[in-house]
Each structure stands twice: as C-alpha cells, then as structure tokens.
C-alpha positions as CSV (number, residue, x, y, z in Angstrom):
1,M,-2.9,19.6,6.4
2,A,-5.7,16.9,6.8
3,K,-7.5,16.7,10.1
4,D,-8.7,13.2,9.7
5,K,-6.7,10.0,10.1
6,L,-6.5,7.9,7.0
7,Q,-6.3,4.4,7.0
8,I,-6.2,2.4,3.9
9,D,-8.2,-1.4,4.0
10,R,-5.2,-3.4,3.1
11,E,-7.2,-6.2,1.5
12,K,-9.6,-4.0,-0.8
13,F,-6.5,-2.2,-1.9
14,A,-4.5,-5.4,-2.8
15,Y,-7.9,-6.6,-4.7
16,A,-7.8,-3.3,-6.7
17,V,-4.3,-3.6,-7.4
18,V,-4.7,-6.8,-9.2
19,A,-8.2,-6.6,-10.4
20,N,-7.4,-5.8,-13.8
21,Y,-3.3,-7.0,-13.6
22,Q,-2.8,-9.3,-16.7
23,P,0.4,-11.0,-16.3
24,N,2.6,-12.0,-19.2
25,E,3.5,-15.2,-18.1
26,K,3.2,-18.4,-20.3
27,T,1.8,-20.7,-17.5
28,D,-0.8,-20.9,-15.2
29,L,1.5,-21.4,-12.4
30,K,3.8,-18.5,-13.3
31,A,0.7,-16.3,-14.0
32,S,-0.6,-17.1,-10.4
33,K,2.7,-16.6,-8.5
34,A,2.8,-13.1,-10.6
35,V,-0.7,-12.1,-9.5
36,L,0.0,-13.4,-5.9
37,R,3.2,-11.5,-5.6
38,R,1.4,-8.3,-6.8
39,F,-1.4,-8.9,-4.2
40,L,1.2,-9.3,-1.6
41,I,3.3,-6.3,-2.1
42,A,0.0,-4.3,-2.5
43,Y,-1.1,-5.7,1.0
44,Y,2.1,-5.1,2.7
45,L,2.6,-1.6,1.1
46,A,-0.8,-0.6,2.4
47,D,0.1,-1.7,5.8
48,Q,3.4,-0.1,5.8
49,F,1.5,3.2,4.7
50,N,-1.2,2.8,7.5
51,T,1.8,2.4,10.0
52,L,3.8,5.4,8.7
53,E,0.4,7.5,8.8
54,S,-0.2,6.3,12.3
55,N,3.3,7.5,13.3
56,H,2.9,11.0,11.5
57,F,-0.7,11.8,12.5
58,D,-0.8,14.4,15.3
59,Q,-4.5,14.7,16.7
60,D,-4.0,18.3,17.0
61,K,-2.9,19.2,13.8
62,G,-3.7,16.3,11.3
63,W,-1.0,14.9,9.1
64,D,1.5,16.7,6.8
65,F,1.2,15.4,3.2
66,S,4.9,16.3,2.6
67,L,6.0,14.2,5.5
68,L,3.7,11.4,4.8
69,A,5.1,11.7,1.0
70,K,8.7,11.4,2.2
71,G,8.0,8.4,4.5
72,L,6.6,6.7,1.4
73,D,9.7,7.1,-0.6
74,Q,11.4,5.1,2.4
75,I,9.1,2.0,2.7
76,S,10.9,-1.0,1.4
77,L,9.5,-4.4,1.2
78,H,12.8,-6.2,2.3
C-alpha cells in the first residue's frame, strides 16, 4: 500500500497523451477533432482517477492498489 495520496495533473496528463498522437484523418478539421477528442478523454479520465483515488485513500493506511485498479475498470466517460 502506498502512504502518499496520488493526484494526476489533468492538463499535463492530457498534453502528454496527445504529444505524439498522429491521427489518420485526411482533413485538418477531422484531425483537429480527433486530437481534441483524445485530449478531452485523457483530461476527464485523469479527473475521474483523482476523484476515485480521493475516495479510496485512507490517511492511516494509504491506498490499496487492487481497489484502485478495480475502480479504474469501472470508469466510464458517458
């Protein structure tokens, strides 16, 4: 178990995800939409992770990675 609370910087994470992303779209507009979609998904995924981590973190015990991993499997971006 980790003792320190983990928080992902949403913006940095999203930029890292799209940094080397090369969409297969033929037009600039479609390519821009694909990059923006990927950025937003990464941003909100990190946000949901931070919320999940905060909910599972216990100041006395830290967090249990197996519980966090199960919670990640349940994240949905609907």
